[in-house]
MARMI-618418 format. One record per residue (C-alpha): y, x, z. Coordinates in nm, 2 decimals, always signed. Example, Ala and Ser with C-alpha at 12.3 -4.5 7.8 and 13.67 -1.06 7.14 Angstrom:
// residues 2
+--------+--------+--------+
:     py :     px :     pz :
+--------+--------+--------+
:  -0.45 :  +1.23 :  +0.78 :
:  -0.11 :  +1.37 :  +0.71 :
+--------+--------+--------+
This chain:
// residues 336
+--------+--------+--------+
:     py :     px :     pz :
+--------+--------+--------+
:  -0.83 :  +0.40 :  +0.75 :
:  -1.12 :  +0.39 :  +0.49 :
:  -1.23 :  +0.06 :  +0.64 :
:  -0.88 :  -0.08 :  +0.60 :
:  -0.86 :  +0.03 :  +0.23 :
:  -1.20 :  -0.11 :  +0.16 :
:  -1.10 :  -0.45 :  +0.31 :
:  -0.78 :  -0.45 :  +0.12 :
:  -0.95 :  -0.36 :  -0.21 :
:  -1.22 :  -0.63 :  -0.16 :
:  -0.97 :  -0.91 :  -0.08 :
:  -0.73 :  -0.79 :  -0.35 :
:  -1.01 :  -0.84 :  -0.60 :
:  -1.08 :  -1.18 :  -0.46 :
:  -0.71 :  -1.28 :  -0.49 :
:  -0.71 :  -1.15 :  -0.85 :
:  -1.01 :  -1.37 :  -0.93 :
:  -0.84 :  -1.67 :  -0.77 :
:  -0.53 :  -1.60 :  -0.99 :
:  -0.74 :  -1.59 :  -1.30 :
:  -0.92 :  -1.91 :  -1.21 :
:  -0.59 :  -2.08 :  -1.15 :
:  -0.49 :  -1.99 :  -1.50 :
:  -0.21 :  -1.75 :  -1.40 :
:  -0.20 :  -1.39 :  -1.50 :
:  +0.00 :  -1.15 :  -1.28 :
:  +0.34 :  -1.07 :  -1.45 :
:  +0.38 :  -0.71 :  -1.56 :
:  +0.47 :  -0.48 :  -1.27 :
:  +0.36 :  -0.73 :  -1.00 :
:  +0.05 :  -0.69 :  -0.78 :
:  -0.20 :  -0.98 :  -0.76 :
:  -0.06 :  -1.06 :  -0.41 :
:  +0.30 :  -1.08 :  -0.54 :
:  +0.20 :  -1.30 :  -0.83 :
:  +0.01 :  -1.53 :  -0.60 :
:  +0.31 :  -1.56 :  -0.36 :
:  +0.55 :  -1.62 :  -0.64 :
:  +0.33 :  -1.89 :  -0.79 :
:  +0.31 :  -2.05 :  -0.45 :
:  +0.69 :  -2.08 :  -0.46 :
:  +0.66 :  -2.31 :  -0.76 :
:  +0.40 :  -2.56 :  -0.61 :
:  +0.50 :  -2.80 :  -0.34 :
:  +0.28 :  -2.99 :  -0.09 :
:  +0.38 :  -3.30 :  -0.28 :
:  +0.24 :  -3.16 :  -0.61 :
:  -0.09 :  -3.09 :  -0.43 :
:  -0.08 :  -3.44 :  -0.27 :
:  -0.03 :  -3.62 :  -0.61 :
:  -0.32 :  -3.43 :  -0.77 :
:  -0.54 :  -3.49 :  -0.47 :
:  -0.47 :  -3.86 :  -0.46 :
:  -0.54 :  -3.91 :  -0.83 :
:  -0.87 :  -3.73 :  -0.78 :
:  -0.99 :  -3.94 :  -0.49 :
:  -0.86 :  -4.25 :  -0.66 :
:  -1.10 :  -4.20 :  -0.95 :
:  -1.43 :  -4.40 :  -0.90 :
:  -1.65 :  -4.14 :  -1.09 :
:  -1.53 :  -3.87 :  -0.86 :
:  -1.61 :  -4.07 :  -0.55 :
:  -1.95 :  -4.14 :  -0.69 :
:  -2.01 :  -3.77 :  -0.75 :
:  -1.89 :  -3.69 :  -0.40 :
:  -2.13 :  -3.95 :  -0.26 :
:  -2.15 :  -3.91 :  +0.12 :
:  -1.85 :  -3.67 :  +0.11 :
:  -1.62 :  -3.92 :  -0.05 :
:  -1.48 :  -4.05 :  +0.28 :
:  -1.41 :  -3.69 :  +0.40 :
:  -1.23 :  -3.61 :  +0.07 :
:  -1.00 :  -3.91 :  +0.11 :
:  -0.92 :  -3.82 :  +0.47 :
:  -0.83 :  -3.46 :  +0.37 :
:  -0.62 :  -3.59 :  +0.08 :
:  -0.43 :  -3.82 :  +0.32 :
:  -0.37 :  -3.53 :  +0.56 :
:  -0.23 :  -3.32 :  +0.28 :
:  +0.01 :  -3.60 :  +0.19 :
:  +0.24 :  -3.55 :  +0.50 :
:  +0.58 :  -3.70 :  +0.40 :
:  +0.76 :  -3.45 :  +0.63 :
:  +0.62 :  -3.15 :  +0.44 :
:  +0.60 :  -3.29 :  +0.08 :
:  +0.91 :  -3.10 :  -0.04 :
:  +0.79 :  -2.77 :  +0.11 :
:  +0.64 :  -2.52 :  -0.13 :
:  +0.30 :  -2.38 :  -0.05 :
:  +0.47 :  -2.05 :  +0.02 :
:  +0.71 :  -2.21 :  +0.27 :
:  +0.42 :  -2.40 :  +0.43 :
:  +0.22 :  -2.08 :  +0.49 :
:  +0.53 :  -1.87 :  +0.55 :
:  +0.47 :  -1.62 :  +0.84 :
:  +0.41 :  -1.25 :  +0.88 :
:  +0.05 :  -1.29 :  +0.76 :
:  +0.14 :  -1.40 :  +0.41 :
:  +0.44 :  -1.17 :  +0.34 :
:  +0.44 :  -0.93 :  +0.05 :
:  +0.67 :  -0.62 :  +0.06 :
:  +0.94 :  -0.64 :  -0.20 :
:  +0.96 :  -1.02 :  -0.22 :
:  +1.24 :  -1.22 :  -0.06 :
:  +1.19 :  -1.51 :  +0.19 :
:  +1.04 :  -1.84 :  +0.07 :
:  +1.27 :  -2.11 :  -0.07 :
:  +1.36 :  -2.36 :  +0.20 :
:  +1.38 :  -2.72 :  +0.08 :
:  +1.73 :  -2.88 :  +0.08 :
:  +1.59 :  -3.17 :  +0.29 :
:  +1.48 :  -2.92 :  +0.55 :
:  +1.82 :  -2.76 :  +0.56 :
:  +1.98 :  -3.10 :  +0.60 :
:  +1.73 :  -3.17 :  +0.88 :
:  +1.60 :  -3.47 :  +0.69 :
:  +1.26 :  -3.31 :  +0.68 :
:  +1.22 :  -3.07 :  +0.97 :
:  +0.90 :  -2.91 :  +0.85 :
:  +0.67 :  -3.09 :  +1.10 :
:  +0.50 :  -2.92 :  +1.39 :
:  +0.28 :  -2.61 :  +1.38 :
:  -0.01 :  -2.85 :  +1.45 :
:  +0.07 :  -3.05 :  +1.14 :
:  +0.09 :  -2.73 :  +0.93 :
:  -0.24 :  -2.61 :  +1.06 :
:  -0.40 :  -2.95 :  +0.99 :
:  -0.27 :  -2.95 :  +0.63 :
:  -0.40 :  -2.59 :  +0.58 :
:  -0.75 :  -2.69 :  +0.71 :
:  -0.74 :  -3.01 :  +0.49 :
:  -0.65 :  -2.81 :  +0.18 :
:  -0.94 :  -2.57 :  +0.24 :
:  -1.19 :  -2.85 :  +0.31 :
:  -1.07 :  -3.06 :  +0.01 :
:  -1.11 :  -2.76 :  -0.22 :
:  -1.46 :  -2.70 :  -0.09 :
:  -1.55 :  -3.06 :  -0.18 :
:  -1.39 :  -3.11 :  -0.52 :
:  -1.44 :  -2.76 :  -0.67 :
:  -1.82 :  -2.75 :  -0.65 :
:  -2.01 :  -2.70 :  -0.98 :
:  -2.14 :  -3.06 :  -0.96 :
:  -1.80 :  -3.23 :  -0.91 :
:  -1.57 :  -3.01 :  -1.12 :
:  -1.68 :  -3.15 :  -1.46 :
:  -1.66 :  -3.51 :  -1.33 :
:  -1.30 :  -3.45 :  -1.21 :
:  -1.19 :  -3.31 :  -1.55 :
:  -1.34 :  -3.61 :  -1.73 :
:  -1.22 :  -3.88 :  -1.48 :
:  -0.85 :  -3.77 :  -1.43 :
:  -0.78 :  -3.58 :  -1.75 :
:  -0.72 :  -3.22 :  -1.84 :
:  -0.36 :  -3.21 :  -1.72 :
:  -0.43 :  -3.35 :  -1.37 :
:  -0.74 :  -3.13 :  -1.34 :
:  -0.54 :  -2.82 :  -1.44 :
:  -0.27 :  -2.91 :  -1.17 :
:  -0.55 :  -2.96 :  -0.92 :
:  -0.70 :  -2.62 :  -1.00 :
:  -0.36 :  -2.45 :  -0.98 :
:  -0.27 :  -2.61 :  -0.64 :
:  -0.61 :  -2.56 :  -0.48 :
:  -0.66 :  -2.20 :  -0.58 :
:  -0.31 :  -2.10 :  -0.49 :
:  -0.34 :  -2.25 :  -0.14 :
:  -0.68 :  -2.09 :  -0.10 :
:  -0.54 :  -1.75 :  -0.22 :
:  -0.27 :  -1.78 :  +0.05 :
:  -0.53 :  -1.85 :  +0.32 :
:  -0.73 :  -1.55 :  +0.20 :
:  -0.42 :  -1.33 :  +0.20 :
:  -0.34 :  -1.44 :  +0.56 :
:  -0.70 :  -1.36 :  +0.66 :
:  -0.67 :  -1.02 :  +0.50 :
:  -0.35 :  -0.94 :  +0.68 :
:  -0.48 :  -1.06 :  +1.01 :
:  -0.78 :  -0.83 :  +0.97 :
:  -0.57 :  -0.53 :  +0.87 :
:  -0.33 :  -0.61 :  +1.15 :
:  -0.61 :  -0.59 :  +1.41 :
:  -0.73 :  -0.26 :  +1.26 :
:  -0.38 :  -0.12 :  +1.27 :
:  -0.34 :  -0.22 :  +1.64 :
:  -0.67 :  -0.04 :  +1.73 :
:  -0.54 :  +0.26 :  +1.54 :
:  -0.21 :  +0.25 :  +1.73 :
:  -0.38 :  +0.23 :  +2.07 :
:  -0.67 :  +0.46 :  +2.00 :
:  -0.53 :  +0.69 :  +1.73 :
:  -0.35 :  +1.02 :  +1.71 :
:  -0.01 :  +0.89 :  +1.83 :
:  -0.16 :  +0.75 :  +2.16 :
:  -0.17 :  +0.97 :  +2.47 :
:  -0.49 :  +1.14 :  +2.58 :
:  -0.65 :  +0.99 :  +2.89 :
:  -0.79 :  +1.18 :  +3.19 :
:  -1.13 :  +1.11 :  +3.34 :
:  -1.02 :  +0.85 :  +3.59 :
:  -0.80 :  +0.67 :  +3.33 :
:  -1.10 :  +0.65 :  +3.09 :
:  -1.31 :  +0.48 :  +3.36 :
:  -1.03 :  +0.25 :  +3.48 :
:  -0.93 :  +0.14 :  +3.13 :
:  -1.29 :  +0.10 :  +3.02 :
:  -1.34 :  -0.14 :  +3.31 :
:  -1.01 :  -0.31 :  +3.27 :
:  -1.07 :  -0.37 :  +2.90 :
:  -1.40 :  -0.54 :  +2.98 :
:  -1.33 :  -0.75 :  +3.28 :
:  -0.95 :  -0.79 :  +3.36 :
:  -0.76 :  -1.06 :  +3.18 :
:  -0.45 :  -0.93 :  +3.00 :
:  -0.63 :  -0.59 :  +2.94 :
:  -0.92 :  -0.73 :  +2.74 :
:  -0.93 :  -0.73 :  +2.36 :
:  -0.95 :  -1.07 :  +2.19 :
:  -1.14 :  -1.17 :  +1.87 :
:  -0.83 :  -1.28 :  +1.68 :
:  -0.56 :  -1.06 :  +1.84 :
:  -0.75 :  -0.73 :  +1.87 :
:  -0.66 :  -0.49 :  +2.15 :
:  -0.43 :  -0.57 :  +2.44 :
:  -0.09 :  -0.42 :  +2.47 :
:  -0.16 :  -0.30 :  +2.82 :
:  -0.33 :  +0.02 :  +2.95 :
:  -0.35 :  +0.16 :  +3.31 :
:  -0.18 :  +0.49 :  +3.40 :
:  -0.34 :  +0.70 :  +3.68 :
:  -0.25 :  +1.06 :  +3.60 :
:  -0.17 :  +1.40 :  +3.75 :
:  +0.13 :  +1.57 :  +3.58 :
:  +0.22 :  +1.93 :  +3.66 :
:  +0.51 :  +1.96 :  +3.43 :
:  +0.81 :  +1.77 :  +3.57 :
:  +1.14 :  +1.96 :  +3.58 :
:  +1.43 :  +1.86 :  +3.82 :
:  +1.74 :  +1.79 :  +3.62 :
:  +1.99 :  +1.88 :  +3.90 :
:  +1.83 :  +2.19 :  +4.04 :
:  +2.01 :  +2.53 :  +4.05 :
:  +1.71 :  +2.69 :  +3.89 :
:  +1.43 :  +2.56 :  +3.67 :
:  +1.11 :  +2.49 :  +3.87 :
:  +0.80 :  +2.30 :  +3.80 :
:  +0.72 :  +1.99 :  +4.00 :
:  +0.37 :  +1.83 :  +4.01 :
:  +0.34 :  +1.46 :  +4.05 :
:  +0.09 :  +1.17 :  +4.05 :
:  +0.17 :  +0.87 :  +3.83 :
:  +0.03 :  +0.52 :  +3.88 :
:  +0.15 :  +0.24 :  +3.65 :
:  +0.10 :  +0.06 :  +3.32 :
:  +0.14 :  +0.16 :  +2.96 :
:  +0.26 :  -0.09 :  +2.70 :
:  +0.17 :  -0.03 :  +2.33 :
:  +0.42 :  -0.12 :  +2.07 :
:  +0.23 :  -0.28 :  +1.78 :
:  +0.53 :  -0.36 :  +1.55 :
:  +0.54 :  -0.19 :  +1.21 :
:  +0.86 :  -0.02 :  +1.30 :
:  +0.69 :  +0.18 :  +1.58 :
:  +0.41 :  +0.44 :  +1.59 :
:  +0.60 :  +0.71 :  +1.42 :
:  +0.50 :  +1.08 :  +1.46 :
:  +0.70 :  +1.40 :  +1.48 :
:  +1.07 :  +1.37 :  +1.57 :
:  +1.08 :  +1.01 :  +1.46 :
:  +0.83 :  +0.93 :  +1.74 :
:  +1.11 :  +1.00 :  +1.99 :
:  +1.30 :  +0.70 :  +1.86 :
:  +1.01 :  +0.48 :  +1.75 :
:  +0.71 :  +0.58 :  +1.96 :
:  +0.37 :  +0.40 :  +2.00 :
:  +0.42 :  +0.30 :  +2.37 :
:  +0.63 :  +0.30 :  +2.68 :
:  +0.52 :  +0.33 :  +3.04 :
:  +0.65 :  +0.25 :  +3.38 :
:  +0.52 :  +0.29 :  +3.74 :
:  +0.53 :  +0.47 :  +4.07 :
:  +0.54 :  +0.85 :  +4.11 :
:  +0.45 :  +1.07 :  +4.41 :
:  +0.55 :  +1.43 :  +4.45 :
:  +0.50 :  +1.69 :  +4.73 :
:  +0.79 :  +1.85 :  +4.91 :
:  +0.67 :  +2.18 :  +4.78 :
:  +0.78 :  +2.27 :  +4.42 :
:  +0.55 :  +2.44 :  +4.18 :
:  +0.30 :  +2.37 :  +3.90 :
:  -0.05 :  +2.27 :  +4.01 :
:  +0.07 :  +2.16 :  +4.36 :
:  -0.13 :  +1.88 :  +4.52 :
:  +0.12 :  +1.58 :  +4.52 :
:  +0.01 :  +1.48 :  +4.87 :
:  +0.04 :  +1.83 :  +5.01 :
:  +0.28 :  +1.83 :  +5.31 :
:  +0.57 :  +1.58 :  +5.31 :
:  +0.55 :  +1.35 :  +5.01 :
:  +0.83 :  +1.18 :  +4.83 :
:  +0.79 :  +0.86 :  +4.62 :
:  +0.99 :  +0.70 :  +4.34 :
:  +0.95 :  +0.55 :  +4.00 :
:  +0.91 :  +0.68 :  +3.64 :
:  +0.99 :  +0.54 :  +3.30 :
:  +0.85 :  +0.68 :  +2.98 :
:  +0.96 :  +0.61 :  +2.62 :
:  +0.68 :  +0.75 :  +2.42 :
:  +0.61 :  +1.11 :  +2.54 :
:  +0.95 :  +1.15 :  +2.71 :
:  +0.94 :  +1.07 :  +3.08 :
:  +1.22 :  +1.03 :  +3.33 :
:  +1.15 :  +1.00 :  +3.71 :
:  +1.36 :  +0.92 :  +4.01 :
:  +1.25 :  +1.03 :  +4.36 :
:  +1.41 :  +1.07 :  +4.70 :
:  +1.49 :  +1.44 :  +4.72 :
:  +1.53 :  +1.67 :  +5.01 :
:  +1.90 :  +1.61 :  +5.01 :
:  +1.94 :  +1.28 :  +4.84 :
:  +1.83 :  +1.14 :  +4.50 :
:  +1.66 :  +1.36 :  +4.25 :
:  +1.61 :  +1.31 :  +3.88 :
:  +1.32 :  +1.47 :  +3.69 :
:  +1.21 :  +1.48 :  +3.33 :
:  +0.88 :  +1.57 :  +3.16 :
:  +0.69 :  +1.53 :  +2.84 :
:  +0.35 :  +1.36 :  +2.80 :
:  +0.09 :  +1.62 :  +2.73 :
:  -0.27 :  +1.71 :  +2.84 :
:  -0.33 :  +2.08 :  +2.89 :
:  -0.70 :  +2.04 :  +2.99 :
:  -0.90 :  +1.77 :  +2.82 :
:  -0.98 :  +1.47 :  +3.05 :
:  -0.81 :  +1.65 :  +3.34 :
:  -0.43 :  +1.70 :  +3.32 :
+--------+--------+--------+
């Protein structure tokens, strides 16, 4: 948690600096992120395009860019996508990584609603985002900035600063949210609301997370949703028995972690919005009782389904089907 707050504070400071450089102070009562996103709602891709074209059309700027002048013109041409010109910067970057709590959705251009401009493909959007970042890196250097201000005039230079720094702020905000999202997913899977693993599960999942596709963590996505289940559970209770008796069982299956913000609750809310669900096969002995070896005597097999800590199992009973219930817990650390 301290790491997440440190990252948020550092990037928040960077976004505040970008806002100041762009000449926009956060309105009273708004965070720097909210101010940035609202400003992005007033700048279109077309605005960015016009400023960029005037800059690369000025001979003094091209001379100052020298060998980078061709790259600058290519990036400006990429930004000037006619299918996205009416989109605001906020709409261009609109996804879960650039959202700010309390703000409504971005304004969708009328042309997009009318299907005149469909918003281009995700590849086009990514290309424009990369072009904006590269173009800013070229024209906002200490050597080129004064040349731009002199060559195109104060008004165009001001519009360029406003557009480039707003777009860069959105990219920084997206990077921050991706980083915080990865940390949150690790906390969800390895934190206090996740189940405790026994010794075999620790070994199996350590190996799976290193070598099995689908279980391995990724650099951009963080941890996998999946985890192996191989447990001994002594606390199942038959739901249709005449008297309450404990049933021991072995469970083999897979656990799926729910990384959405609505999940991962604790306490009674965790029953409705838990951190995970599980499914798999279950084996029980024909003998009832806690701490009974599941393969002792005649065995019965079935399936179990868990929603968080609450587990329901179905096995073939002595005289027909048998339903059982249990709660996820670990009485002895790394054992059961």
